[in-house]
C-alpha positions in Angstrom: 0.0 -0.1 0.1 1.3 3.5 -0.9 0.6 6.8 0.7 0.6 9.7 -1.5 1.6 12.9 -0.1 0.7 16.2 -1.3 3.0 19.2 -1.4 -0.1 21.4 -1.2 -1.2 22.7 2.1 -4.7 22.4 3.3 -5.0 26.2 4.1 -5.0 28.6 1.0 -1.8 30.6 0.7 -2.1 34.3 0.9 0.2 36.8 -0.6 2.3 38.7 1.7 0.6 42.0 2.9 -2.8 40.5 2.8 -4.8 41.6 5.8 -5.4 38.7 8.4 -9.3 39.9 8.5 -11.1 39.3 5.6 -13.7 41.5 4.3 -17.0 40.8 6.0 -15.6 39.2 9.1 -16.3 41.0 12.4 -13.6 42.7 14.3 -13.8 42.6 18.0 -12.2 45.8 19.5 -12.1 44.2 23.0 -9.7 41.4 21.9 -6.4 43.0 22.9 -7.8 43.9 26.4 -9.0 40.5 26.8 -5.7 39.0 25.6 -3.8 41.0 28.1 -6.1 40.1 30.8 -5.6 36.5 29.9 -1.6 36.9 29.7 -1.6 38.6 33.0 -3.8 36.0 34.8 -1.4 33.3 33.3 1.7 35.1 34.7 0.1 35.4 38.0 -1.0 31.7 38.1 2.6 30.8 37.1 4.0 32.7 39.8 1.5 31.1 42.3 2.6 27.7 41.2 6.4 28.6 41.4 5.9 29.9 45.0 3.8 26.7 46.1 6.7 24.5 44.4 9.4 26.4 46.0 7.4 25.8 49.6 7.0 22.3 49.3 10.6 21.9 48.2 11.9 23.8 51.2 9.5 21.9 53.5 10.4 18.3 52.1 14.2 19.5 52.5 13.6 20.5 56.0 12.0 17.2 56.8 14.8 15.2 55.3 17.3 17.3 57.4 15.5 16.7 60.3 15.0 13.0 59.7 18.8 12.8 58.9 19.7 14.6 62.2 17.5 12.5 64.1 19.1 9.3 62.8 22.6 10.5 63.3 21.9 11.8 66.9 19.8 8.6 67.8 21.5 6.0 65.9 18.4 4.8 64.1 16.6 4.3 67.2 13.7 6.1 66.2 
């Protein structure tokens, strides 16, 4: 079985300088505002995630250090 591959793309090619909004399409004037809000929310969520991961990592490191100290001081008799 052979599969023929076409060199033509599914989307029609548009010449350079062609506007991305075609005549008859609606332009959403609030798009830039919504996009900016979306990106700001994403940045805020990413910063919160990084803080959470950092806090959990520090807590796990502290627990491991205390466990190692306990084993060293009490010789594994815990």
